[in-house]
C-alpha positions in Angstrom: 0.0 0.0 0.0 2.8 2.4 1.0 4.7 1.9 -2.3 1.4 2.7 -4.2 0.8 5.9 -2.2 4.4 7.0 -2.7 4.1 6.4 -6.5 0.9 8.5 -6.6 2.6 11.3 -4.6 5.6 11.2 -7.0 3.2 11.4 -10.0 1.4 14.4 -8.4 4.7 16.0 -7.8 5.7 15.5 -11.5 2.4 16.9 -12.7 2.8 19.9 -10.4 6.3 20.4 -11.6 5.1 20.3 -15.2 2.4 22.8 -14.5 4.9 25.2 -12.8 7.3 24.9 -15.8 4.4 25.6 -18.2 3.3 28.7 -16.2 6.9 30.0 -16.1 7.3 29.4 -19.8 4.1 31.2 -20.6 5.0 34.1 -18.2 8.6 34.6 -19.3 8.5 33.5 -22.9 8.0 37.1 -24.1 10.9 38.2 -21.9 13.2 35.4 -23.3 12.1 36.3 -26.8 13.0 39.9 -26.2 16.3 38.9 -24.8 17.2 37.4 -28.2 16.3 40.7 -30.0 18.8 43.6 -30.0 17.4 46.4 -27.9 17.7 50.0 -29.3 15.4 52.0 -26.9 14.9 51.8 -23.2 12.9 54.4 -21.4 12.7 54.0 -17.6 13.2 56.0 -14.4 9.9 57.9 -14.1 10.2 58.5 -10.4 12.7 61.3 -11.3 11.5 62.4 -14.8 8.0 63.0 -16.2 9.0 62.4 -19.9 11.8 60.4 -21.4 12.7 60.2 -25.1 15.1 58.5 -27.5 15.6 59.0 -31.2 16.5 56.2 -33.6 17.2 55.9 -37.3 16.4 52.9 -39.5 18.4 52.8 -42.7 15.8 50.4 -44.2 12.3 49.2 -43.6 12.4 47.2 -40.3 10.1 45.3 -38.1 10.4 46.5 -34.5 9.1 44.9 -31.3 7.6 47.3 -28.8 7.1 46.3 -25.1 5.6 49.0 -22.9 4.0 49.0 -19.5 1.9 52.0 -18.5 -1.3 52.6 -16.6 -4.7 54.3 -16.8 -8.0 54.5 -15.1 -10.2 51.4 -15.4 -13.1 51.7 -17.8 -16.5 50.0 -17.3 -17.0 49.8 -21.0 -14.7 48.3 -23.7 -11.6 50.4 -24.0 -11.5 52.6 -27.2 -8.7 54.1 -29.2 -8.9 57.3 -27.0 -6.0 57.7 -24.6 -7.1 57.7 -21.0 -3.7 56.7 -19.7 -1.6 58.7 -17.1 1.5 56.6 -18.0 1.9 55.7 -21.7 4.4 55.6 -24.6 4.3 56.6 -28.3 6.5 56.9 -31.4 6.8 60.0 -33.6 8.1 60.4 -37.2 11.0 62.7 -36.5 10.6 64.6 -39.9 6.8 65.0 -40.1 6.4 65.2 -36.3 3.3 63.0 -36.6 2.5 60.0 -34.4 3.1 56.6 -36.0 2.2 54.5 -32.9 0.7 55.1 -29.5 -0.4 53.1 -26.5 -4.2 53.3 -26.1 -7.1 51.2 -25.0 -7.3 49.3 -28.2 -3.7 48.0 -28.5 -2.9 47.2 -24.8 -4.1 44.6 -22.3 -4.7 45.0 -18.6 -2.2 43.3 -16.3 -3.4 44.0 -12.8 -2.8 47.7 -12.2 -1.0 48.2 -15.5 -1.7 48.4 -19.2 0.8 46.5 -21.3 1.6 46.8 -25.0 3.5 43.9 -26.5 3.4 44.3 -30.3 5.3 44.3 -33.5 5.3 47.2 -35.9 6.6 47.6 -39.4 8.4 50.9 -39.8 9.7 52.3 -43.1 13.3 53.6 -43.4 13.6 56.9 -41.6 14.2 58.7 -38.3 11.9 58.2 -35.3 11.5 59.4 -31.7 10.2 57.2 -28.9 8.6 58.9 -25.9 7.1 57.7 -22.6 5.4 60.0 -20.1 3.9 59.7 -16.6 2.2 62.9 -15.6 0.1 61.7 -12.7 -1.7 58.8 -11.0 -5.2 57.6 -10.5 -7.4 54.8 -9.1 -10.9 53.6 -9.5 -13.4 52.1 -7.1 -16.7 51.0 -8.5 -18.0 54.0 -10.4 -15.8 56.5 -8.6 -12.4 57.7 -9.8 -9.6 59.7 -8.3 -6.6 61.3 -10.0 -3.8 63.5 -8.9 -0.9 65.3 -10.6 2.6 64.1 -9.7 4.9 67.2 -9.6 8.5 66.0 -9.4 9.5 69.5 -8.1 7.5 68.9 -4.9 8.1 65.2 -4.4 10.2 65.6 -1.2 7.3 67.5 0.5 4.5 65.3 -0.9 6.2 62.1 0.1 6.0 63.1 3.8 2.2 63.7 3.7 0.1 61.4 5.8 -3.3 59.9 4.7 -6.1 62.0 6.1 -9.8 62.8 5.5 -12.7 60.6 4.4 -11.0 59.5 1.1 -8.2 58.0 3.1 -10.4 55.2 4.1 -10.6 54.2 0.4 -6.9 54.9 -0.3 -8.0 57.8 -2.5 -6.7 60.9 -0.7 -3.6 62.6 -2.2 -1.2 61.0 0.2 -2.5 57.5 -0.5 -2.4 58.0 -4.2 1.2 59.2 -3.9 2.1 56.0 -2.0 0.5 53.8 -4.6 2.2 55.7 -7.3 5.6 55.1 -5.7 4.9 51.4 -5.5 4.2 51.2 -9.3 6.2 53.9 -11.0 9.3 51.7 -11.1 7.5 49.4 -13.5 6.5 52.1 -16.0 8.5 52.3 -19.2 9.0 51.3 -22.8 11.6 49.2 -24.7 11.9 48.8 -28.5 13.8 45.9 -30.0 14.9 45.0 -33.6 12.9 42.0 -34.5 15.4 39.6 -36.1 17.8 42.4 -36.9 21.3 43.3 -35.8 22.4 46.2 -33.7 24.2 47.7 -36.7 20.8 47.9 -38.4 19.9 51.1 -36.4 21.5 54.1 -34.8 20.3 56.3 -32.0 20.4 60.1 -31.4 19.2 62.6 -28.7 15.6 63.6 -29.4 14.0 65.8 -30.5 15.7 66.0 -33.9 16.5 69.6 -34.9 15.2 70.1 -38.4 17.2 72.3 -40.8 17.2 76.1 -41.2 15.8 77.0 -37.8 16.3 80.8 -37.3 14.4 81.3 -34.1 13.7 78.8 -31.3 11.7 79.8 -28.1 11.4 76.6 -26.0 8.9 77.2 -23.3 10.4 75.3 -20.4 8.8 76.8 -17.3 5.5 78.1 -15.9 4.9 81.8 -15.9 7.5 82.3 -18.6 8.0 85.0 -21.3 10.6 84.6 -24.1 11.3 87.1 -26.9 13.7 87.1 -29.8 14.2 89.9 -32.2 15.2 89.2 -35.8 15.8 91.1 -39.0 14.6 90.1 -42.5 16.8 91.5 -45.2 14.4 90.5 -48.1 11.0 89.0 -48.4 11.1 85.4 -47.2 8.8 82.4 -46.6 8.7 81.4 -42.9 7.7 78.1 -41.5 6.0 78.3 -38.1 5.8 75.4 -35.6 4.1 76.3 -32.3 2.9 74.2 -29.5 1.0 75.5 -26.5 -2.1 75.2 -24.2 -5.6 76.4 -24.9 -9.2 75.8 -23.9 -12.6 77.3 -24.6 -12.0 80.3 -26.8 -8.6 81.4 -25.6 -5.0 80.3 -25.5 -3.1 80.1 -22.2 0.4 79.2 -23.5 0.9 80.8 -26.9 3.2 82.9 -29.2 3.0 85.7 -31.7 5.2 87.7 -34.1 5.3 91.5 -34.0 6.5 94.1 -36.5 9.0 95.9 -34.2 8.4 99.5 -35.1 4.6 99.5 -35.8 3.8 97.0 -33.1 1.4 95.3 -35.5 1.0 91.5 -34.9 1.7 89.8 -38.2 1.0 86.3 -36.8 -0.5 84.9 -33.6 -1.4 81.4 -32.2 -5.1 81.2 -31.7 -7.8 78.6 -30.8 -9.5 78.9 -34.1 -6.4 77.9 -36.1 -4.5 75.7 -33.6 -5.2 71.9 -33.8 -5.2 69.2 -31.2 -1.6 68.2 -30.4 -2.2 64.8 -28.7 -2.3 64.0 -25.0 -4.6 66.2 -23.0 -7.3 68.0 -25.0 -5.9 71.4 -24.1 -2.6 70.7 -25.9 -2.7 72.7 -29.1 -0.4 72.9 -32.1 -0.3 75.4 -35.0 1.8 74.7 -38.1 1.7 77.4 -40.8 3.8 79.0 -43.5 3.7 82.8 -43.9 5.3 85.4 -46.1 7.3 88.1 -44.3 8.4 91.3 -46.0 11.8 92.9 -45.2 11.8 94.5 -41.8 12.4 94.0 -38.1 10.4 91.6 -36.0 10.0 90.2 -32.5 8.9 86.6 -31.8 7.3 86.1 -28.4 6.0 83.1 -26.4 4.4 83.2 -23.0 3.2 80.5 -20.5 0.7 80.7 -17.6 1.1 79.2 -14.1 0.6 75.6 -15.0 1.0 72.8 -17.6 4.4 73.1 -19.2 7.6 71.0 -19.5 8.4 72.0 -15.9 5.3 69.9 -14.8 2.6 68.6 -17.1 -0.6 68.6 -15.0 -2.3 66.5 -17.7 -0.9 64.3 -20.4 1.8 66.1 -22.4 1.5 66.8 -26.1 2.9 64.2 -28.5 5.8 66.5 -29.3 6.7 67.7 -25.9 10.3 68.7 -26.8 9.0 71.3 -29.2 6.7 73.1 -26.7 7.0 76.8 -27.5 7.7 78.5 -30.8 10.1 77.5 -33.6 10.6 79.5 -36.8 12.5 78.1 -39.8 13.2 79.0 -43.4 12.2 76.2 -45.9 14.5 77.5 -48.7 18.2 77.2 -48.2 18.7 80.3 -50.4 16.7 82.4 -47.9 18.6 81.4 -44.8 21.1 84.2 -45.0 18.3 86.7 -45.3 17.3 86.2 -41.6 19.5 87.2 -38.7 19.0 87.5 -35.0 19.2 91.0 -33.5 18.6 92.8 -30.2 15.0 94.0 -29.5 14.3 97.6 -30.6 15.1 99.9 -27.7 12.4 102.2 -26.4 13.1 105.3 -24.2 10.3 105.9 -21.7 8.7 109.4 -21.8 6.1 108.8 -19.1 4.5 105.8 -17.4 1.9 104.8 -14.8 2.4 101.2 -14.0 1.7 98.6 -11.2 -1.6 100.4 -10.5 -3.8 98.8 -7.8 -7.6 99.1 -7.4 -9.4 102.5 -7.3 -6.5 104.5 -8.7 -6.8 107.7 -10.8 -3.2 108.7 -11.8 -1.7 111.2 -14.2 1.7 112.3 -15.3 2.8 115.1 -17.8 5.2 114.8 -20.7 6.3 117.2 -23.5 7.3 116.6 -27.1 9.8 119.2 -28.6 8.7 118.1 -32.2 6.3 115.9 -34.0 7.1 112.4 -32.8 6.0 108.8 -33.3 5.4 107.4 -29.8 4.6 103.9 -28.6 1.6 103.5 -26.3 1.7 100.2 -24.3 -1.2 99.7 -21.9 -2.7 96.8 -20.0 -6.1 97.1 -18.3 -9.3 95.3 -17.5 -11.9 95.2 -20.3 -15.2 93.4 -20.0 -17.9 93.3 -22.7 -17.5 96.3 -25.0 -16.0 98.7 -22.5 -12.8 99.1 -20.5 -13.2 98.9 -16.7 -9.6 100.1 -16.2 -8.7 102.6 -18.9 -5.9 104.8 -20.1 -5.7 107.8 -22.3 -3.6 110.8 -23.4 -4.8 114.4 -23.2 -3.3 117.4 -25.0 -2.8 120.8 -23.3 -6.5 121.7 -23.8 -7.7 118.5 -22.0 -8.8 116.9 -25.3 -8.2 113.1 -25.6 -5.8 112.4 -28.4 -5.6 108.7 -27.7 -7.9 106.3 -25.8 -7.6 102.7 -24.9 -10.6 101.2 -26.6 -11.7 97.6 -26.0 -12.2 97.0 -29.7 -8.6 97.7 -30.5 -7.0 95.6 -27.7 -5.6 92.2 -27.7 -5.7 89.4 -25.0 -3.0 90.1 -22.4 -2.9 86.6 -21.0 -4.7 85.0 -18.0 -8.3 86.0 -17.7 -10.0 87.0 -21.0 -10.8 90.5 -19.5 -7.0 91.3 -19.4 -6.5 93.5 -22.4 -3.4 94.9 -24.1 -3.0 97.9 -26.3 0.3 98.2 -28.1 0.2 100.9 -30.7 2.5 103.5 -32.4 0.8 106.9 -33.0 2.1 110.3 -34.2 1.8 113.3 -31.9 2.6 116.9 -32.7 4.9 119.1 -30.7 3.3 120.1 -27.4 2.5 119.3 -23.8 0.5 116.2 -22.9 -0.9 114.4 -19.8 -0.9 110.6 -19.6 -3.7 109.2 -17.5 -4.9 105.8 -16.2 -7.9 105.0 -14.0 -8.8 101.6 -12.3 -12.1 100.5 -10.8 -12.6 98.8 -7.5 -11.5 95.3 -8.5 -8.9 93.3 -10.5 -5.8 95.4 -10.7 -2.1 94.9 -9.9 -1.6 92.6 -6.9 -5.3 92.4 -6.3 -6.5 90.1 -9.2 -9.9 88.6 -8.7 -9.2 86.3 -11.7 -6.0 85.2 -13.5 -3.7 88.1 -14.0 -2.0 89.1 -17.3 1.3 87.7 -18.4 3.0 91.1 -18.0 1.7 92.3 -14.6 4.6 94.7 -13.9 3.3 96.9 -16.7 -0.3 97.0 -15.6 -1.3 100.6 -16.5 0.1 102.7 -19.3 3.6 103.5 -20.7 4.5 106.0 -23.5 8.0 105.7 -25.1 9.9 106.5 -28.3 12.3 104.4 -30.3 15.9 105.2 -29.7 
């Protein structure tokens, strides 16, 4: 009897061993397979970086093997091609800047708390850029969902927070979400292998790829930033514009424009009606255009508000995050020498009333010894058809010779009621009074909504070109 029992136990052990081996083979077969394929891209380490990227060039059409592990909120309906992920990867064509592959609900499978892509992709010869991003973290419980931004700049402080409040009981408060993120972030990342190829079949480079004939580059790398570059055009040229920013509703929050330096006329501006979806969060916008510029002096400017930039994406970044900002290039090689960088046109202040708070009524006199072209730069509050905070210029008789009118202003950043006038006018010889008046709300240091991008000049300034 005992020999029979022992033989049965031995048989069971052999069966169990076979099952274990089978499970291990199924589990690690993809890993073993990837081990036989040369790896050309490895993007990891998202506890310290929000976005990582790697460029690679294929000299001939090649099949590549993509293995990526990201994460996203659970969906109670079948996952679609939309991208709900807070950790995901994608591949750009480095020349066209268009997405050729991206992790989404249709090409990944759920693996516990993760979404995994394990796929083969045929790529034509060319240069590509692989990206992986993790901007935040989220969890789901039944029909409730919680998300939070992960700001690497504040990790030291946030890691010391303790769970508290009602949501802590469900592990959904900010501190608990941070702890869960720390447990998982080490597993996020993407690797790309040459399927059946040799390491010599591909080369790598630092992304993003700089395309040729760039004449002005204004990378927007921080929140609350302002970048300006003056340039001179010696003869009429065709200019290629590539701009990436943030916008929602009817207005842009991070955006750029080009100004004719002496007249202050905007010859190009990024706007919601012309900008297109740039991938990632819906507020990411991209505007790609070609314009004709006559000979003259110009200034390119880009500004950012207080959130969502390469310093910290508070939602999924655009698919071309390295080009966030404004880039100007010249398509024709023959025109490259016609564009040169210069210093901004210098303006000498004649009179100014700036940094004005609520309920101010200020004035200052100035005199022109001859007929002069002057620049009027004013920022104030305008709602509807009227200006709530207004500036104007009076001559010696008290007559208004220039008035800040809502219909002639531009958006000054922040709230839509922040308005900017930037004009060049001609004034005859004589004495003048510069005036500015604010109402009882929304002025310098006392904003009741988002302030303008140039708060230090809230008010009015008159100057002349040196």
